[in-house]
N, CA, C and O atoms as a printed pandas DataFrame, in Angstrom:
     atom_number atom_name residue_name chain_id  residue_number  x_coord  y_coord  z_coord
0              1         N          MET        A               1    0.828   -1.189    0.000
1              2        CA          MET        A               1    0.000    0.000    0.000
2              3         C          MET        A               1    0.875    1.256    0.000
3              4         O          MET        A               1    0.579    2.211   -0.718
4              5         N          MET        A               2    1.914    1.266    0.771
5              6        CA          MET        A               2    2.789    2.428    0.849
6              7         C          MET        A               2    3.512    2.658   -0.477
7              8         O          MET        A               2    3.742    3.805   -0.860
8              9         N          ASP        A               3    3.871    1.591   -1.180
9             10        CA          ASP        A               3    4.551    1.729   -2.458
10            11         C          ASP        A               3    3.635    2.399   -3.486
11            12         O          ASP        A               3    4.090    3.229   -4.273
12            13         N          GLN        A               4    2.366    2.045   -3.482
13            14        CA          GLN        A               4    1.426    2.661   -4.416
14            15         C          GLN        A               4    1.244    4.139   -4.105
15            16         O          GLN        A               4    1.166    4.967   -5.012
16            17         N          ARG        A               5    1.177    4.462   -2.835
17            18        CA          ARG        A               5    1.026    5.865   -2.430
18            19         C          ARG        A               5    2.264    6.666   -2.817
19            20         O          ARG        A               5    2.149    7.782   -3.324
20            21         N          ALA        A               6    3.424    6.112   -2.585
21            22        CA          ALA        A               6    4.667    6.798   -2.945
22            23         C          ALA        A               6    4.746    6.993   -4.460
23            24         O          ALA        A               6    5.173    8.047   -4.931
24            25         N          LEU        A               7    4.343    5.994   -5.207
25            26        CA          LEU        A               7    4.336    6.088   -6.663
26            27         C          LEU        A               7    3.352    7.167   -7.125
27            28         O          LEU        A               7    3.659    7.954   -8.020
28            29         N          PHE        A               8    2.178    7.195   -6.512
29            30        CA          PHE        A               8    1.176    8.194   -6.846
30            31         C          PHE        A               8    1.685    9.605   -6.557
31            32         O          PHE        A               8    1.491   10.510   -7.368
32            33         N          GLU        A               9    2.330    9.797   -5.415
33            34        CA          GLU        A               9    2.871   11.110   -5.056
34            35         C          GLU        A               9    3.991   11.520   -6.008
35            36         O          GLU        A               9    4.114   12.688   -6.378
36            37         N          GLN        A              10    4.797   10.551   -6.393
37            38        CA          GLN        A              10    5.867   10.831   -7.345
38            39         C          GLN        A              10    5.277   11.259   -8.700
39            40         O          GLN        A              10    5.790   12.174   -9.345
40            41         N          MET        A              11    4.211   10.596   -9.115
41            42        CA          MET        A              11    3.552   10.958  -10.370
42            43         C          MET        A              11    2.954   12.365  -10.285
43            44         O          MET        A              11    3.017   13.128  -11.249
44            45         N          LEU        A              12    2.379   12.702   -9.140
45            46        CA          LEU        A              12    1.835   14.046   -8.965
46            47         C          LEU        A              12    2.936   15.099   -9.018
47            48         O          LEU        A              12    2.758   16.160   -9.616
48            49         N          ASP        A              13    4.064   14.807   -8.396
49            50        CA          ASP        A              13    5.198   15.734   -8.431
50            51         C          ASP        A              13    5.697   15.934   -9.865
51            52         O          ASP        A              13    5.991   17.058  -10.271
52            53         N          LEU        A              14    5.789   14.853  -10.620
53            54        CA          LEU        A              14    6.225   14.951  -12.012
54            55         C          LEU        A              14    5.233   15.767  -12.835
55            56         O          LEU        A              14    5.626   16.590  -13.662
56            57         N          TYR        A              15    3.954   15.531  -12.602
57            58        CA          TYR        A              15    2.920   16.280  -13.307
58            59         C          TYR        A              15    3.010   17.769  -12.980
59            60         O          TYR        A              15    2.912   18.605  -13.878
60            61         N          ALA        A              16    3.195   18.107  -11.709
61            62        CA          ALA        A              16    3.303   19.509  -11.292
62            63         C          ALA        A              16    4.531   20.165  -11.914
63            64         O          ALA        A              16    4.471   21.319  -12.340
64            65         N          ALA        A              17    5.633   19.442  -11.968
65            66        CA          ALA        A              17    6.856   19.972  -12.569
66            67         C          ALA        A              17    6.652   20.214  -14.070
67            68         O          ALA        A              17    7.107   21.227  -14.603
68            69         N          ARG        A              18    5.972   19.292  -14.746
69            70        CA          ARG        A              18    5.704   19.438  -16.183
70            71         C          ARG        A              18    4.789   20.632  -16.444
71            72         O          ARG        A              18    4.991   21.385  -17.397
72            73         N          ARG        A              19    3.781   20.797  -15.589
73            74        CA          ARG        A              19    2.871   21.948  -15.733
74            75         C          ARG        A              19    3.614   23.260  -15.560
75            76         O          ARG        A              19    3.384   24.212  -16.306
76            77         N          GLU        A              20    4.502   23.313  -14.580
77            78        CA          GLU        A              20    5.292   24.520  -14.337
78            79         C          GLU        A              20    6.205   24.813  -15.530
79            80         O          GLU        A              20    6.309   25.958  -15.968
80            81         N          ALA        A              21    6.861   23.782  -16.052
81            82        CA          ALA        A              21    7.740   23.953  -17.216
82            83         C          ALA        A              21    6.940   24.424  -18.425
83            84         O          ALA        A              21    7.393   25.296  -19.166
84            85         N          ASP        A              22    5.759   23.856  -18.629
85            86        CA          ASP        A              22    4.914   24.262  -19.743
86            87         C          ASP        A              22    4.450   25.706  -19.588
87            88         O          ASP        A              22    4.371   26.443  -20.571
88            89         N          GLN        A              23    4.146   26.109  -18.369
89            90        CA          GLN        A              23    3.720   27.494  -18.131
90            91         C          GLN        A              23    4.861   28.457  -18.428
91            92         O          GLN        A              23    4.638   29.518  -19.010
92            93         N          GLN        A              24    6.068   28.104  -18.039
93            94        CA          GLN        A              24    7.230   28.945  -18.342
94            95         C          GLN        A              24    7.451   29.022  -19.849
95            96         O          GLN        A              24    7.757   30.088  -20.383
96            97         N          GLN        A              25    7.293   27.879  -20.540
97            98        CA          GLN        A              25    7.461   27.876  -21.996
98            99         C          GLN        A              25    6.354   28.681  -22.668
99           100         O          GLN        A              25    6.607   29.362  -23.662
100          101         N          ARG        A              26    5.140   28.617  -22.146
101          102        CA          ARG        A              26    4.029   29.399  -22.703
102          103         C          ARG        A              26    4.365   30.892  -22.642
103          104         O          ARG        A              26    4.071   31.636  -23.577
104          105         N          THR        A              27    4.973   31.319  -21.552
105          106        CA          THR        A              27    5.393   32.717  -21.416
106          107         C          THR        A              27    6.465   33.046  -22.445
107          108         O          THR        A              27    6.429   34.111  -23.062
108          109         N          ARG        A              28    7.424   32.133  -22.634
109          110        CA          ARG        A              28    8.465   32.350  -23.642
110          111         C          ARG        A              28    7.860   32.386  -25.051
111          112         O          ARG        A              28    8.287   33.182  -25.888
112          113         N          CYS        A              29    6.870   31.527  -25.315
113          114        CA          CYS        A              29    6.205   31.534  -26.627
114          115         C          CYS        A              29    5.562   32.884  -26.899
115          116         O          CYS        A              29    5.590   33.360  -28.034
116          117         N          GLN        A              30    4.992   33.503  -25.893
117          118        CA          GLN        A              30    4.372   34.808  -26.062
118          119         C          GLN        A              30    5.398   35.868  -26.440
119          120         O          GLN        A              30    5.060   36.869  -27.072
120          121         N          ARG        A              31    6.658   35.646  -26.050
121          122        CA          ARG        A              31    7.749   36.560  -26.414
122          123         C          ARG        A              31    8.420   36.148  -27.718
123          124         O          ARG        A              31    9.359   36.807  -28.164
124          125         N          GLY        A              32    7.946   35.056  -28.339
125          126        CA          GLY        A              32    8.526   34.604  -29.594
126          127         C          GLY        A              32    9.674   33.629  -29.435
127          128         O          GLY        A              32   10.358   33.322  -30.411
128          129         N          GLU        A              33    9.901   33.134  -28.228
129          130        CA          GLU        A              33   10.994   32.195  -27.951
130          131         C          GLU        A              33   10.431   30.781  -27.914
131          132         O          GLU        A              33   10.235   30.208  -26.843
132          133         N          HIS        A              34   10.176   30.234  -29.077
133          134        CA          HIS        A              34    9.514   28.931  -29.180
134          135         C          HIS        A              34   10.477   27.768  -28.948
135          136         O          HIS        A              34   11.683   27.900  -29.154
136          137         N          ASP        A              35    9.943   26.649  -28.526
137          138        CA          ASP        A              35   10.693   25.405  -28.326
138          139         C          ASP        A              35   10.470   24.553  -29.571
139          140         O          ASP        A              35    9.592   23.690  -29.601
140          141         N          MET        A              36   11.279   24.809  -30.596
141          142        CA          MET        A              36   11.055   24.204  -31.902
142          143         C          MET        A              36   11.552   22.761  -31.979
143          144         O          MET        A              36   12.634   22.423  -31.497
144          145         N          LEU        A              37   10.733   21.935  -32.593
145          146        CA          LEU        A              37   11.062   20.532  -32.829
146          147         C          LEU        A              37   11.018   20.263  -34.326
147          148         O          LEU        A              37   10.211   20.853  -35.046
148          149         N          ALA        A              38   11.885   19.374  -34.792
149          150        CA          ALA        A              38   11.912   19.015  -36.206
150          151         C          ALA        A              38   10.648   18.247  -36.571
151          152         O          ALA        A              38   10.053   17.565  -35.737
152          153         N          THR        A              39   10.256   18.370  -37.822
153          154        CA          THR        A              39    9.126   17.603  -38.348
154          155         C          THR        A              39    9.647   16.636  -39.407
155          156         O          THR        A              39   10.842   16.615  -39.703
156          157         N          ALA        A              40    8.763   15.853  -39.965
157          158        CA          ALA        A              40    9.154   14.920  -41.022
158          159         C          ALA        A              40    9.522   15.656  -42.307
159          160         O          ALA        A              40   10.238   15.111  -43.147
160          161         N          SER        A              41    9.047   16.874  -42.465
161          162        CA          SER        A              41    9.377   17.670  -43.653
162          163         C          SER        A              41   10.703   18.385  -43.433
163          164         O          SER        A              41   10.852   19.096  -42.440
164          165         N          PRO        A              42   11.666   18.217  -44.329
165          166        CA          PRO        A              42   12.971   18.867  -44.169
166          167         C          PRO        A              42   12.845   20.379  -44.090
167          168         O          PRO        A              42   12.144   20.991  -44.895
168          169         N          GLY        A              43   13.520   20.978  -43.124
169          170        CA          GLY        A              43   13.522   22.426  -42.989
170          171         C          GLY        A              43   12.309   23.013  -42.305
171          172         O          GLY        A              43   12.227   24.232  -42.157
172          173         N          VAL        A              44   11.366   22.193  -41.884
173          174        CA          VAL        A              44   10.157   22.682  -41.221
174          175         C          VAL        A              44   10.190   22.243  -39.763
175          176         O          VAL        A              44   10.458   21.081  -39.454
176          177         N          VAL        A              45    9.915   23.188  -38.877
177          178        CA          VAL        A              45    9.883   22.906  -37.446
178          179         C          VAL        A              45    8.559   23.385  -36.872
179          180         O          VAL        A              45    7.850   24.177  -37.493
180          181         N          VAL        A              46    8.233   22.897  -35.678
181          182        CA          VAL        A              46    6.993   23.299  -35.017
182          183         C          VAL        A              46    7.272   23.432  -33.526
183          184         O          VAL        A              46    8.034   22.649  -32.958
184          185         N          CYS        A              47    6.656   24.422  -32.900
185          186        CA          CYS        A              47    6.806   24.598  -31.453
186          187         C          CYS        A              47    6.039   23.492  -30.745
187          188         O          CYS        A              47    4.883   23.229  -31.077
188          189         N          ARG        A              48    6.662   22.850  -29.786
189          190        CA          ARG        A              48    6.031   21.715  -29.105
190          191         C          ARG        A              48    4.824   22.136  -28.280
191          192         O          ARG        A              48    3.956   21.309  -27.996
192          193         N          LEU        A              49    4.752   23.395  -27.892
193          194        CA          LEU        A              49    3.667   23.820  -27.019
194          195         C          LEU        A              49    2.558   24.561  -27.776
195          196         O          LEU        A              49    1.391   24.180  -27.692
196          197         N          CYS        A              50    2.915   25.605  -28.503
197          198        CA          CYS        A              50    1.868   26.419  -29.152
198          199         C          CYS        A              50    1.644   26.046  -30.613
199          200         O          CYS        A              50    0.736   26.577  -31.251
200          201         N          ARG        A              51    2.452   25.149  -31.146
201          202        CA          ARG        A              51    2.315   24.627  -32.510
202          203         C          ARG        A              51    2.558   25.678  -33.594
203          204         O          ARG        A              51    2.049   25.547  -34.707
204          205         N          THR        A              52    3.333   26.723  -33.274
205          206        CA          THR        A              52    3.734   27.693  -34.284
206          207         C          THR        A              52    4.685   27.009  -35.252
207          208         O          THR        A              52    5.615   26.316  -34.838
208          209         N          LEU        A              53    4.448   27.207  -36.540
209          210        CA          LEU        A              53    5.328   26.636  -37.558
210          211         C          LEU        A              53    6.512   27.542  -37.797
211          212         O          LEU        A              53    6.415   28.762  -37.666
212          213         N          GLY        A              54    7.618   26.942  -38.145
213          214        CA          GLY        A              54    8.808   27.685  -38.534
214          215         C          GLY        A              54    9.461   26.977  -39.701
215          216         O          GLY        A              54    9.322   25.764  -39.864
216          217         N          VAL        A              55   10.173   27.739  -40.512
217          218        CA          VAL        A              55   10.879   27.153  -41.639
218          219         C          VAL        A              55   12.293   27.708  -41.684
219          220         O          VAL        A              55   12.575   28.793  -41.177
220          221         N          CYS        A              56   13.157   26.946  -42.294
221          222        CA          CYS        A              56   14.526   27.383  -42.515
222          223         C          CYS        A              56   14.578   28.041  -43.892
223          224         O          CYS        A              56   14.361   27.375  -44.904
224          225         N          LEU        A              57   14.860   29.322  -43.938
225          226        CA          LEU        A              57   14.912   30.024  -45.218
226          227         C          LEU        A              57   16.102   29.581  -46.056
227          228         O          LEU        A              57   16.109   29.766  -47.273
228          229         N          TRP        A              58   17.110   28.996  -45.411
229          230        CA          TRP        A              58   18.269   28.496  -46.134
230          231         C          TRP        A              58   17.926   27.217  -46.890
231          232         O          TRP        A              58   18.681   26.815  -47.776
232          233         N          CYS        A              59   16.818   26.572  -46.568
233          234        CA          CYS        A              59   16.350   25.393  -47.312
234          235         C          CYS        A              59   15.504   25.817  -48.508
235          236         O          CYS        A              59   14.978   24.972  -49.233
236          237         N          SER        A              60   15.374   27.122  -48.711
237          238        CA          SER        A              60   14.594   27.691  -49.819
238          239         C          SER        A              60   13.123   27.324  -49.738
239          240         O          SER        A              60   12.492   27.039  -50.755
240          241         N          LEU        A              61   12.587   27.330  -48.552
241          242        CA          LEU        A              61   11.162   27.056  -48.372
242          243         C          LEU        A              61   10.391   28.365  -48.326
243          244         O          LEU        A              61   10.925   29.394  -47.913
244          245         N          THR        A              62    9.165   28.324  -48.742
245          246        CA          THR        A              62    8.290   29.489  -48.669
246          247         C          THR        A              62    7.731   29.583  -47.261
247          248         O          THR        A              62    7.284   28.589  -46.690
248          249         N          LEU        A              63    7.759   30.758  -46.720
249          250        CA          LEU        A              63    7.292   30.988  -45.361
250          251         C          LEU        A              63    5.773   31.024  -45.320
251          252         O          LEU        A              63    5.169   31.921  -45.908
252          253         N          PRO        A              64    5.125   30.052  -44.628
253          254        CA          PRO        A              64    3.665   30.081  -44.525
254          255         C          PRO        A              64    3.204   31.233  -43.632
255          256         O          PRO        A              64    3.947   31.679  -42.758
256          257         N          HIS        A              65    1.992   31.707  -43.850
257          258        CA          HIS        A              65    1.428   32.792  -43.039
258          259         C          HIS        A              65    1.454   32.400  -41.558
259          260         O          HIS        A              65    0.993   31.320  -41.191
260          261         N          GLY        A              66    1.986   33.267  -40.725
261          262        CA          GLY        A              66    2.029   33.033  -39.288
262          263         C          GLY        A              66    3.234   32.252  -38.824
263          264         O          GLY        A              66    3.395   32.044  -37.622
264          265         N          ALA        A              67    4.090   31.812  -39.731
265          266        CA          ALA        A              67    5.271   31.037  -39.347
266          267         C          ALA        A              67    6.394   31.975  -38.919
267          268         O          ALA        A              67    6.450   33.130  -39.341
268          269         N          CYS        A              68    7.268   31.471  -38.093
269          270        CA          CYS        A              68    8.430   32.251  -37.687
270          271         C          CYS        A              68    9.651   31.740  -38.448
271          272         O          CYS        A              68    9.652   30.614  -38.945
272          273         N          VAL        A              69   10.669   32.555  -38.536
273          274        CA          VAL        A              69   11.881   32.189  -39.260
274          275         C          VAL        A              69   12.860   31.558  -38.283
275          276         O          VAL        A              69   13.169   32.141  -37.243
276          277         N          VAL        A              70   13.339   30.389  -38.611
277          278        CA          VAL        A              70   14.329   29.691  -37.800
278          279         C          VAL        A              70   15.360   29.080  -38.735
279          280         O          VAL        A              70   15.203   29.093  -39.956
280          281         N          VAL        A              71   16.399   28.555  -38.149
281          282        CA          VAL        A              71   17.437   27.876  -38.915
282          283         C          VAL        A              71   17.381   26.398  -38.564
283          284         O          VAL        A              71   17.398   26.034  -37.388
284          285         N          CYS        A              72   17.313   25.545  -39.582
285          286        CA          CYS        A              72   17.271   24.109  -39.310
286          287         C          CYS        A              72   18.670   23.629  -38.914
287          288         O          CYS        A              72   19.661   24.324  -39.139
288          289         N          ALA        A              73   18.737   22.440  -38.323
289          290        CA          ALA        A              73   19.995   21.892  -37.832
290          291         C          ALA        A              73   21.025   21.762  -38.952
291          292         O          ALA        A              73   22.222   21.911  -38.706
292          293         N          LYS        A              74   20.584   21.492  -40.156
293          294        CA          LYS        A              74   21.487   21.323  -41.298
294          295         C          LYS        A              74   22.232   22.616  -41.635
295          296         O          LYS        A              74   23.368   22.567  -42.107
296          297         N          HIS        A              75   21.605   23.772  -41.397
297          298        CA          HIS        A              75   22.178   25.043  -41.823
298          299         C          HIS        A              75   22.707   25.920  -40.675
299          300         O          HIS        A              75   23.118   27.054  -40.920
300          301         N          VAL        A              76   22.705   25.429  -39.451
301          302        CA          VAL        A              76   23.173   26.241  -38.326
302          303         C          VAL        A              76   24.620   26.680  -38.535
303          304         O          VAL        A              76   24.951   27.844  -38.306
304          305         N          GLY        A              77   25.477   25.769  -38.963
305          306        CA          GLY        A              77   26.886   26.109  -39.192
306          307         C          GLY        A              77   27.047   27.180  -40.256
307          308         O          GLY        A              77   27.863   28.089  -40.100
308          309         N          THR        A              78   26.284   27.087  -41.331
309          310        CA          THR        A              78   26.345   28.076  -42.410
310          311         C          THR        A              78   25.938   29.453  -41.906
311          312         O          THR        A              78   26.582   30.455  -42.219
312          313         N          VAL        A              79   24.873   29.496  -41.131
313          314        CA          VAL        A              79   24.386   30.780  -40.622
314          315         C          VAL        A              79   25.390   31.390  -39.660
315          316         O          VAL        A              79   25.618   32.600  -39.686
316          317         N          ARG        A              80   25.989   30.574  -38.816
317          318        CA          ARG        A              80   27.020   31.096  -37.893
318          319         C          ARG        A              80   28.209   31.642  -38.691
319          320         O          ARG        A              80   28.753   32.695  -38.360
320          321         N          TRP        A              81   28.606   30.918  -39.742
321          322        CA          TRP        A              81   29.708   31.361  -40.576
322          323         C          TRP        A              81   29.366   32.699  -41.223
323          324         O          TRP        A              81   30.183   33.620  -41.234
324          325         N          GLN        A              82   28.133   32.800  -41.770
325          326        CA          GLN        A              82   27.705   34.047  -42.395
326          327         C          GLN        A              82   27.705   35.191  -41.386
327          328         O          GLN        A              82   28.107   36.308  -41.711
328          329         N          ALA        A              83   27.256   34.917  -40.171
329          330        CA          ALA        A              83   27.198   35.961  -39.143
330          331         C          ALA        A              83   28.603   36.445  -38.790
331          332         O          ALA        A              83   28.832   37.646  -38.649
332          333         N          ARG        A              84   29.538   35.514  -38.647
333          334        CA          ARG        A              84   30.917   35.902  -38.327
334          335         C          ARG        A              84   31.531   36.707  -39.467
335          336         O          ARG        A              84   32.177   37.727  -39.228
336          337         N          HIS        A              85   31.335   36.260  -40.699
337          338        CA          HIS        A              85   31.965   36.914  -41.834
338          339         C          HIS        A              85   31.293   38.232  -42.195
339          340         O          HIS        A              85   31.971   39.171  -42.611
340          341         N          SER        A              86   30.004   38.320  -42.047
341          342        CA          SER        A              86   29.345   39.594  -42.334
342          343         C          SER        A              86   29.757   40.639  -41.311
343          344         O          SER        A              86   29.846   41.824  -41.633
344          345         N          GLN        A              87   30.008   40.209  -40.083
345          346        CA          GLN        A              87   30.468   41.124  -39.045
346          347         C          GLN        A              87   31.866   41.635  -39.383
347          348         O          GLN        A              87   32.138   42.828  -39.247
348          349         N          SER        A              88   32.756   40.738  -39.825
349          350        CA          SER        A              88   34.116   41.168  -40.163
350          351         C          SER        A              88   34.112   42.016  -41.434
351          352         O          SER        A              88   34.914   42.942  -41.549
352          353         N          LEU        A              89   33.226   41.721  -42.394
353          354        CA          LEU        A              89   33.116   42.541  -43.590
354          355         C          LEU        A              89   32.617   43.935  -43.245
355          356         O          LEU        A              89   33.101   44.927  -43.791
356          357         N          HIS        A              90   31.650   44.008  -42.340
357          358        CA          HIS        A              90   31.109   45.299  -41.924
358          359         C          HIS        A              90   32.195   46.128  -41.252
359          360         O          HIS        A              90   32.279   47.336  -41.475
360          361         N          CYS        A              91   33.013   45.503  -40.446
361          362        CA          CYS        A              91   34.094   46.219  -39.757
362          363         C          CYS        A              91   35.099   46.757  -40.773
363          364         O          CYS        A              91   35.552   47.894  -40.642
364          365         N          SER        A              92   35.451   45.967  -41.774
365          366        CA          SER        A              92   36.431   46.413  -42.762
366          367         C          SER        A              92   35.851   47.487  -43.678
367          368         O          SER        A              92   36.589   48.352  -44.150
368          369         N          ASP        A              93   34.546   47.448  -43.938
369          370        CA          ASP        A              93   33.910   48.464  -44.779
370          371         C          ASP        A              93   33.866   49.820  -44.096
371          372         O          ASP        A              93   34.079   50.847  -44.741
372          373         N          THR        A              94   33.597   49.836  -42.819
373          374        CA          THR        A              94   33.442   51.098  -42.099
374          375         C          THR        A              94   34.749   51.603  -41.526
375          376         O          THR        A              94   34.855   52.778  -41.175
376          377         N          GLY        A              95   35.743   50.740  -41.424
377          378        CA          GLY        A              95   37.017   51.150  -40.874
378          379         C          GLY        A              95   37.045   51.132  -39.356
379          380         O          GLY        A              95   38.086   51.412  -38.761
380          381         N          HIS        A              96   35.953   50.817  -38.727
381          382        CA          HIS        A              96   35.941   50.700  -37.280
382          383         C          HIS        A              96   35.025   49.554  -36.886
383          384         O          HIS        A              96   34.171   49.114  -37.656
384          385         N          GLN        A              97   35.226   49.096  -35.685
385          386        CA          GLN        A              97   34.447   47.954  -35.220
386          387         C          GLN        A              97   33.283   48.437  -34.381
387          388         O          GLN        A              97   33.450   49.277  -33.496
388          389         N          GLU        A              98   32.105   47.906  -34.660
389          390        CA          GLU        A              98   30.929   48.238  -33.873
390          391         C          GLU        A              98   30.690   47.139  -32.860
391          392         O          GLU        A              98   30.999   45.975  -33.115
392          393         N          ARG        A              99   30.149   47.498  -31.730
393          394        CA          ARG        A              99   29.794   46.504  -30.724
394          395         C          ARG        A              99   28.476   45.876  -31.107
395          396         O          ARG        A              99   27.541   46.562  -31.518
396          397         N          SER        A             100   28.408   44.557  -30.969
397          398        CA          SER        A             100   27.142   43.889  -31.226
398          399         C          SER        A             100   26.706   43.189  -29.960
399          400         O          SER        A             100   27.524   42.649  -29.216
400          401         N          GLU        A             101   25.422   43.204  -29.728
401          402        CA          GLU        A             101   24.854   42.526  -28.562
402          403         C          GLU        A             101   24.839   41.036  -28.808
403          404         O          GLU        A             101   24.548   40.618  -29.928
404          405         N          PRO        A             102   25.141   40.205  -27.811
405          406        CA          PRO        A             102   25.115   38.748  -27.993
406          407         C          PRO        A             102   23.728   38.218  -28.160
407          408         O          PRO        A             102   23.544   37.012  -28.322
């Protein structure tokens, strides 16, 4: 009997923790900080909580209405490379370095 009660309490604790995590993510979703998961379609992602669609523009996909722009796992390295090089090109074009926020 005690084992069942302990198991039940553990399940309630896990449920409460999941609800709290989901509530925090819901707040982040409202700010546009989605928890994107890959889909079966290449370059298309979906938020696990609010189901907002996102696409990787580097995969040459058309952005559906209401979708957010994200980078798929395949193109993360390319985008980082572009960001580093565009920053260095900008510095050489202007002759001075600008501070960028992380």
